[in-house]
MITORTOR-427890 format. One record per residue (C-alpha): residue in one letter; x, y, z. Coordinates in pm, whole numbers, plus 32768, in hexadecimal, padded with zeros to 4 digits. Example, Ala and Ser with C-alpha at 12.3 -4.5 7.8 and 13.67 -1.06 7.14 Angstrom:
BEGIN
a84CE7E3E830C;s85577F9682CA;
This chain:
BEGIN
m92BD4DB67E84;a92134C657E5F;e92C74BEC7F95;k92574D1C805F;t90EF4CEE7FEA;t90F54B82805A;k91724BE681B4;k90624CEE81D4;s8F584BF5816E;a8FDA4AFD826C;k8FCA4C088377;k8E644C5C831D;t8DF64AF08328;k8E904AAF8480;k8D9549F08553;p8D134AAF8681;q8D9B4A3A87CE;t8D1F4A6E892F;l8E164A3E8A4C;v8D8449BC8B93;i8E6549C98CC7;v8E0F48F18DF5;e8ED8489F8F2E;s8F0C47278F11;p8FA5465C8DF1;t8EAC45428E32;k8D8C46378E1B;a8E2146C78CDB;h8E27456D8C3C;t8CB9452E8C92;i8C3946838C20;e8CF8467D8AD7;k8C4545378A7F;y8AF545D78ACD;l8B3247138A01;g8BCB466E88CE;p8C6B471D87A0;g8CAA489287B1;y8CFC488C8922;v8E53486989C2;v8E4A48238B39;r8F8048608C0B;a8FC948548D83;s906E495C8E5B;v90B448538F67;g90414938907E;h90D04A9590B0;l91C44B188FAB;i91EF4C679055;d92054C9591CD;l92CB4D3292E8;p943A4CCB92F7;k949E4BD9940B;s95E74C819462;r95624DCF94E4;m94284E719568;a93E14F2C9422;i92CE500894B4;d92EC517E947D;i927451EB95D3;e92A4535D958A;n91D75349944B;g908B52BA94BF;f9116515A94FE;q913151179389;p91C34FBE9342;e92F64F9B9264;y92A74E74917F;i93A34DAA90B9;t93934C808FD0;v93A24B4990AA;r94F74AA2909A;g94F6498D8F96;k93BB4A128EEA;a94574B108DF9;k946A4A158CDA;l92FE49B08D07;l928F4B1C8D0E;k93494B638BC9;e92A14A368B27;l914B4AB78B90;q91A04C128B0B;k920D4B7789C1;e90CB4AAB89AB;a8FFC4BE08A00;k90A44CA388E7;k902B4B9C87EC;s8EC74B9D8878;d8D914C63881F;a8D024C47897F;v8D8C4BE98AD5;l8CAC4B558BE3;l8D344B508D45;a8C984A1E8DEC;s8D4B4A068F3A;d8C81498A9065;n8B524A5390D1;d8BD74AC89221;r8CB54BDF92A3;e8DFB4B31924A;g8D784ADC90F0;e8D054C4190B7;a8E5F4CC09119;i8F034BCB9028;a8E204C4C8F11;w8E704DB58F6D;h8FE94D798F5F;l8FC94CBD8E15;n8EFD4DD78D80;r900D4ED48DD9;a91204DF28D53;l906E4DA88C08;q8FBC4EEB8BA9;d90F44F928B15;k91544E548A57;t90154E1D8990;e8F044EDA88DA;a8E094DCF8940;k8CEB4E248A29;i8D304D918B81;s8BFF4D1E8C48;r8BB24C5D8D83;i8AE04B1F8D8F;v8A774A518EBE;f89D049018EF1;n8977481F9014;e89A746CF8F6B;i8A7646438E4F;t896845C08D68;p892A460C8BF6;t87F046D38C48;a889247A58D5B;i89C847F18C8B;t890348468B52;e881C492F8C14;a894649DB8CB9;v89EE4A158B69;k88AB4AA48ADA;h888D4BA18BF6;p89E44C358C44;g89F84D458D49;e8AEC4E308DF2;i8BE04DFE8F0E;v8B404E5B905B;e8C2C4F6190E9;a8B954F529247;k8BDA4DDD925C;v8D424E1E91F1;n8D614F279300;a8CE64E309407;q8DF74D3C93A0;k8EF64E56939D;a8E914EC394FB;r8EB54D619583;r90044D3194D7;v90904E7C9555;l900D4E4D96B6;d90A04CEF96D1;r91EA4D699642;l91FE4E869740;v91B24D9D9862;g92994C8597F1;y93BF4D639793;n93B04E1598E3;l93714CEC99C9;s94694BFC9928;p95A14CD7995D;l952E4D0F9AC2;l952A4B979AFA;w96804B759A58;t97094C779B4B;k965F4C009C87;v96364A889C56;k96E749DE9B35;n97534A2099CF;g9677499C98BB;l952849B69972;s93F54A5598D6;a929D4ACC993D;g915B4B1B9882;r901F4BD898D5;v8F214ABE98AE;q9002499498F6;s906F4A2D9A41;v8F044A449AB4;a8ECC48D79A55;l9009487D9B15;r8F7F49389C42;l8E3D486D9C37;i8F0247269C26;c8FEA478E9D44;e8EC747FB9E1F;r8E1946AF9DE5;e8F5B45F49E39;k8F6F46B39F84;e8E0C46409FD2;v8E6C44D99F7F;e8FA144EAA05D;d8EE7458AA181;f8DC64495A17B;l8DB8439DA29C;p8CE64269A24C;e8BEC41F3A351;e8B82408CA385;y8A184022A358;w89613EDAA31E;s883C3E60A252;l87633D2EA288;d86C53C5FA173;a85F23B28A19F;d85923A0BA0B5;f841B39C4A0B2;t83743899A00C;k821738419F98;g820436DD9F24;k832136AB9E2F;s834F381E9DEA;s843838FF9EAD;f84A13A6A9EB0;t85763B529F82;a84FB3C89A039;q85AF3D97A0FE;l85693E15A25D;v84D43F73A240;k84283FABA390;y84583F30A4F3;a83703F90A610;g82D3408EA526;e841C4144A4E7;n85214143A3D4;p86284052A459;e877D40E5A4A8;l885E3FB7A4A5;k89B64035A510;s8A4E3EE6A56F;e8A373D70A53E;e89B63D51A6A2;a88893E2FA651;v88323D52A527;k88583C10A5EB;e87743C99A6F9;i865C3CD2A5FC;m86933B7EA55D;e867A3AD8A6B1;k85343B8AA703;i84803B3AA5BD;k850E39E5A559;n83E1392AA5EA;s82D93A2EA591;p81CF39DDA48B;c82123A87A33C;v80DB3B1AA29B;v80A83BDDA157;s802E3D23A1ED;g800F3DF9A0B5;i80183DEB9F3A;k80253F2A9E6F;k80323F559CF8;s809C40979C4F;e80C341019AE8;k81D741E59A6D;t81EB4294991D;v834A42A3988C;r837A43B19787;p847E439A9672;k85A844819687;p85F84591958A;p870845629483;f886D458594FB;t892446CA952F;t8AA146BB9537;s8AB546A796B0;k89A145A396CE;l8A4644CE95C0;q8B9244DB9679;q8AE7447C97BE;a8A25435A9723;a8B5842D8966B;a8C2542E597AC;n8B1C42389881;r8AA441349788;l8BCE40FA96A3;g8CF441579783;f8D6D4261968C;t8E3C438D96F4;s8DB844DD9680;r8ED444F89586;k8E8843A194F3;t8D1643F194D8;m8D5F452A940D;q8E5F44799331;v8D6C436292D7;a8C4B445892AA;q8D26452391BD;q8D5D43EB90EA;l8BE843A890D8;y8BA14513907E;e8CA945308F6F;g8C4143EF8EC5;i8C6342758EB7;q8C8041A28D7D;i8B3640E68D66;g8B4B40058C36;q8B8E40E88B0C;n8B3142288BC4;h8BEB43008CC0;v8ADD43668DB9;g8ADB44658ED0;l8A1A439E8FD6;i89CF44A290E4;t8994461890FD;y8A954709918C;m8B09468792DC;r8B5347D49389;t8A04485D93F8;d894948CA952F;s87F048B2948D;v86EB479D9478;r863248429357;i85E0475D9231;s859347CF90CE;d843B47939037;t84DB46BD8F27;a857D45D99028;l843745BE90ED;a837D45578FB2;d848E44588F65;v848243B190BC;r830543B290C8;q82F943068F77;w83EE41FD8FF2;l831F41C5912D;t81DF41AB905E;e827F408E8F9F;n832A3FDF90C3;h82794039920C;p812A40D591B0;k809040929306;e819F415E93B1;l817B429592D7;p80E343C59387;e7FD7448992D2;e80B545BD92BF;p823345E792B8;i82CA46159412;k837347689441;y847C4791954F;a84C948DB95F9;v861A497495A9;g86DB49E796DC;k86EC4B5E9725;s88694B629707;a88704A9795C4;q88FE4B4C9494;d881B4A7293B8;a89014A919289;h88D649219236;e87D34811925C;g87F447039362;i88DA45E49304;r881A44EE922B;p884D43F6910F;t883E44968FB8;y8778436F8F31;v869742B09022;s868341978F23;y87F1414B8F6D;t87A4408390A7;p88D5401C9174;e88B23EAC911A;s88843EF38FA7;i89D83F9F8F8C;k8A943EE8909F;e8B803E3D8FA7;y8BFF3F908F30;l8C49401D908A;s8D5F3FDF9181;h8CFB3F5692D5;d8D0940B09375;q8C5741599253;f8B3D405A9265;r8B0B408493DB;l8B08420093D1;y8A2B420D929C;s893C411A9346;i88FC41F79472;i88D7432C9394;w87E0427C92AE;e871A41E293CE;r870A43289490;f868743EB9364;v858842EB92EA;s850942A5944B;s84E1441D9487;q83BD441A9390;m830742E9941F;n81FA42AE9521;n824042A29696;a828B4158973F;k81CF40E29874;m825E4029999C;v818D3F709A9D;t82263F439BF6;t81A13E519CF9;s82103E959E5E;v81D93D8A9F69;e82003DB7A0E1;i82303C8FA1CE;t82063CB6A345;a82CD3BDCA434;g82943C44A59C;e82F33DB4A5B4;a83B93DA1A470;t833E3E04A317;f83EE3D84A1E0;r83AF3E0AA084;v83F13D929F23;a83953E379DDB;a83893DA99C7C;s83633E709B3C;k830D3E0F99DB;i82D43EC89898;a815D3ED39853;e81763F99970F;k82C53F9F965C;g828B40E295A1;f83D94179953C;y8495405395DA;q843F3F989498;v8575403193F6;i865D40439523;k87593F279515;l88593FB69606;l87773FE99732;s88104055987A;s88163F489987;k86FD3FF99A42;e861B3FFC990F;e865C3E9B9896;k86323DE999E2;s84D83D559A08;s848A3C889B3C;s835A3BBE9BA3;l82B83B3E9CE0;p81F439FE9D24;a80783A179D2E;i802E3A839E94;k7F093B259F43;e7EEB3C10A066;g7EC43B4FA1AB;e7F7F3A1BA130;e80803984A217;l81DF394BA192;k83053887A20F;v84523930A258;d857C3858A1F5;n86B43927A22D;f87243A78A2AA;h88373B33A1F1;p88D83C40A2C7;e89D53D0EA200;q8AD53E0DA26C;h8AF43F54A1A8;f8BB0409AA1C2;t8B2D41EEA160;q8BCB426AA01E;g8C5643C59FFB;p8C3E449E9EC7;a8CB943F29D8B;r8DDD44809CCB;y8D83451D9B80;t8D7D44449A4A;d8D7544C298E3;a8BFA44AD98EF;s8BC9455F9A3C;i8CC7467699FF;v8C2546C198AD;r8AD046CB9959;m8B5A47B69A62;l8C00489A9961;e8ABA48AD98A0;e89E948F299D6;k8AD14A0B9A46;g8AED4AA698EC;i8C634A6598D1;g8CDB4A36976C;r8C0B49D8963D;p8BBA488F958A;s8CF048AC94B1;t8DD748D495DF;y8D6D47C896DB;a8E4B46B29651;t8F6E47A59624;i8F59481E978E;i8F8346BB9813;s909346659717;v91634798976F;l915C474798E3;l91C845E1989B;d92D5464997A3;r936A4741989A;y9369463299A6;y929C470D9A8F;v919F45F19A95;t91B8447A9A5D;r90AC437D9A0B;s9089425E9B05;n8F6F41609AE7;k8EC7425999F9;q8ED443609B0C;l8F8A44AE9AED;v908944D29C04;p915F460C9C33;t92D645D19C47;e93B246779D4E;l941F47689C3D;g92B247B19BE9;k925D47F09D56;m938848DA9D78;i932C49A19C41;n91C149B49CAF;k921D4A339E0A;i92F24B4E9D84;l91F94BB99C78;v90C64BAB9D58;e916F4C679E74;s92084D6F9D8F;f90F04D9B9C8F;p8FA74D4C9D3D;a8EEC4E3F9C5C;v8F5C4D8C9B1E;i8F814C1D9B7B;n8E174BEE9BDA;e8CE34B6A9B30;e8C184CAB9B4D;f8D174D779A8B;t8D3F4C699983;a8BC54C4A9953;q8BAA4DC7993F;v8CAE4DCA9829;e8BE64CC79766;n8AAF4DA19785;e8B6D4ED3970F;l8BF94E1395E5;d8A934DB2958C;q8A3A4F25959A;v8B5E4F7994B4;e8AE24E7093BE;a89864F0A93D2;d8A29505D9380;e89BC50E894D0;l8B1B5123955F;v8C5F51AA94CC;w8D61509494DE;n8E8E515A9557;k8DC752119661;i8D9C50D1972A;i8F1350949702;g8F6551F3977A;d8E8351D898AB;f8F305094990C;y909D50D398BB;g90F052019997;p909951659AEA;f911F50129A7A;k9275509B9A13;k9290515D9B59;t9258501A9C1D;v93584F5F9B49;d945F506A9B8D;d940F50699D00;v942A4EEE9D1C;m956C4EEE9C52;e96004FE99D45;h95854F5E9E91;q953D4DE99E63;e96534D199EFE;s96F44C249E0D;i96D24AB59E66;k97CE4A3B9D65;g98D249E79E6B;f97D949259F3C;l978548349E25;d98D4477F9E40;e98DC468C9F64;e9A1545E09FE8;t9A1744639FF3;d9B024352A06D;k9B2942D39F07;v9C7C42E19E5D;c9CB842FE9CE7;d9D3741B29C63;l9DF742649B4D;c9EBB43719C06;g9E7B432F9D76;k9DE244849DC3;p9C9F44A69E8C;m9B53449A9DD4;v9A3345899E14;k98C045619DE6;k984846579CDC;l96F846B09C47;g96FB46879ACF;r9610469699A9;f9581453F99FB;g959445419B76;f96A945059C72;f97F2445D9C19;l995544349CA0;a9A6745079C02;c9BDE45129C3E;t9C62464D9CE6;g9D8D46359BF9;f9CBA46C89ADE;p9D18474199D7;e9E51466999DF;c9D7D453B9A3E;h9C25450D99A0;n9BBF43D99A68;t9A4F43C99ACB;k997C42B69B67;s981242709BBB;i97A442A89D22;p978B415D9DE2;l961F41319E4C;a96363FFA9F25;k97153ED89F88;c96F73DB09E9C;p96243CA69F4D;c96DB3B819EAB;k979C3AB29FA9;d99133AFD9FC3;c98FC3BF39E9D;g99653D369F47;g98F23E079E1B;e98033F2A9E11;i96C83F689D48;v96DC40879C4C;e95F941089B3A;r9646409499DB;k95A340CD9886;t953A3FD09781;k95D43FED9628;g94FA40909522;r93D1411E95E2;g949F417E9714;k93A240F2980C;a941B40F69974;f94623FBA9A39;y95323F729B6F;g965B3E869B78;c978C3E259C43;t98DC3ED69C1E;n99823D7B9C1A;y98DF3D239ACC;p99243C389A17;t999A3B729B4A;c984B3BC79BEC;n971E3BDE9B05;f961D3C5F9C00;i951A3D409B56;s93E93DFE9BD3;h92F33EC19AFD;f927A3F7D9C32;k934740979CC9;p93D5404A9E25;i937641349F3F;d9449417BA073;q93A9406DA14C;y93EB3F01A19D;c92E23DF3A1C2;p92AD3DA9A336;q92683C39A2E5;c938B3BD1A207;g94793CF7A1EF;w945D3D2DA075;f94173E8F9FFC;l92B83F189FC2;v922C3FA99E80;e90FE40849E3C;k8FE83FE59D70;y8E8E40509D09;d8D453FA59CBD;k8BD840109CC0;k8B843F479DF8;n8C9B3FC49EDB;g8D0441069E31;s8E76414C9E6E;y8F1840599F5D;k906B3FCF9FC1;s90BD3E689F7B;c91E73D859FB6;i92B23D349E7D;n92F33BD39EFC;p92143AE79E30;d920639F89F5A;c918E3B05A04D;d90243B78A064;y90673CBFA11E;l8F853DD7A0A7;h8F7E3F23A15E;t8E58400EA138;s8E3740ACA28D;g8F054142A3A6;e8FB33FFEA404;e9114400EA488;e921B400BA379;t938E3FC6A374;v942E40F9A2D8;l956F40DEA211;p9694419DA2A8;v96E842EDA20C;e981B42E8A12C;g99544317A1FC;e98B74297A341;d9904414AA3E0;
C-alpha cells in the first residue's frame, strides 16, 4: 500500500508541461530558451500530413475532398509529438502565420486531439523575440478554418491541374515531364519575352560628346540639339558632318539652370521587394534570399543569446507595429535627431495585400549591422544590412538633391551637362549600400552664363538600340507581383521549379527558356489558353483571398473550374498529335562501343546523343557544340560539369591531350575575323552580344553584321 501511495503522490506532484509545436528545429531551439521551464518546444519540420505523391488522391465525386496521409518518413516524428502531447497539460500550435502554417496546425490538431486530454490552441507571432513569444502564449486562439480552406483549395486545384497535364505531356511529348498551374504561367511569360528578344533587330545610332575647358578645369557635355531639333545621328558620317561644321565655332555658356528634387524614403520591404533588392544589389537568387532571410528570422547566436533578428519574411504588407515605430524613433532620437520627423511615417498598404504580417524589419533596431557583423556570415550580414537600412530610413526625413544643368552653344549645336549633389542627406544618413545612381555626386567648375569655353576634343560613339531584356530573378518577381500571380511565399519556389525541371536555365543572371521549356510552353498555351494565362491565375488568387475571408465556399471554385478543364484535357488527349517520334533526330555519329548509329534525343537536361542499340547498349554522349579552335586538334567542344557544384563549362573531347576550356557557351557561328567560334555574353553597356572566344581577337558583334554560320550537322 505504501508503494501505491508513493506512486499516487508522485503523480499528483507532476510538474505542469505545455507543449509548443513550431515548424523549424532552429526556431524551436530559440523559443524554448525564451519560454524556459515548464515548456517543451518541438518542430514538425513542415507538413506532417499531406496528399500522397503517388496518386491524385482527390475524391472528385465527393466534393473534391482531399485524401490526406502521413508524409512518408514523418510517421516516427508524428508519434513522438503524440507521445509528448499525452504528457502535456496544454498544447500550443505555433506554425507560421500564413495559409500553409494554418493548414499544418489544422492537421496537427486532428492528429493529436484523440491522443491527449490537453487543451489544444493556436498561437501566432510575427517575430521571434521574448516579448512577442510571451504575448502569443498569453493569448492563445483558435485555428482559422477559412484560412485552412484557402490552403486546401489551392492544394486541390494545383493537384488537379498537375495530375491531368503531366500525363498528357508524358503521352504527347516525353515521359517524366510535369506541369503546374502557376509555374506554367511564369514559363509562358519567360518564353514570350525570349521571343521578343529573338525577334528584335538592333539599329545603329551615334552620340557626340565634347570636352570643354575653363582655365584648368574641364568637363564633358553631350550634344542634345542641332539646328533646333533633337539630333538623329544614324551613322558616323552624320556625326562627322556636325563636327566639321562646329569645330571652329565659338563655344558659349548659353544657359544655367538649378533645380531641387525631394527624395522620399521607401517603405519597409515586402517579400517581393526584398527579393528584387537582393537580386539587384547583392546578386542573390530569390531562393538564396529566402534561405538567408529564414536564418535571420529563426535566430542567430549573438554572444550568449540566440536572437531572431528580423520579422517574418513572407509578407505583402508594409504595415509596422506601434511598438516597432516607438523603438526606431527612440534610436533615431539618440543617433540622428535632426533627421527625425515630427510624426511617424505611415505607408499605405496595397489593395491586394493580405496584411497578415508587418513589413520585414529588424526585431531590435539597436542591433545595427556593424555591431553584430562578427556573428553573421557574409551573406547574412549583407542581407540584414539592407533590411535594417530600409526600415530605419523609412522613418527619417526626406533627402534633397540639387541638380545644376548647363547648356553650351557651339554654332547650331547645343551641348548639355548636368551635375547633382546631395544638399540634405536626410534618410541617406543610414544608407551604406546606395545604388550607383544615388551615390554618384558630380560637380562642375564655377562658370557663368555668357562665358566662352574652349572645346578640346570630340568623342563620337557608336551605339545600337537594345531590345527587351530577358527576365532576371528580380524582374520576374516584380512581374509576377504586378500581375497578381502567386503570393509572397511562392515567388522563389516558382523560379526554382522551372530551373529544377530544366524548362529554364540561368545565364548571366538572366532566365532563358530551354528548347524543352519552349516545347512544353507551346503545347500548354495552344491547348489550354483559358488556364495558362495570367488573368486566370490572378483570378484564382482573388478567389482564394475570398475563401480566406469566408466569402466563398472553397470547393465551389474547384467545381466551377474542373468540369470545363477536364473536358479540354480529354479532348487534347484524343486529338493532339504526339511529337514523341519527332524528338529523335538522326546524325552521322557512330557509337564507339557497338558501332550502331547515334541519334540526337531530348532528355531531362537538354539534348544529347544516344546509341540506337539501346537497351543492349547504354552509350550516351554530349552534343558537340563547335569545332575545337586549337590548331591541329580535330576535337569538338562539348558541355561538361564541374565536380561538386555541377557548374557547366565547355571543353574539348580530346581532353586531356587538349585542355581548351570556355566558361561561355558556344553558339552556332564562327568569327568572321579569325575563324574561332562565337559565344554570347552580357554586360550592362551592350546588353546581350556575341563575342569571339579567341583572346587575341577583338571581334564583338552587336548589330546586323554579316556572320559566318556553322554548317548544320550532317552537311558538308
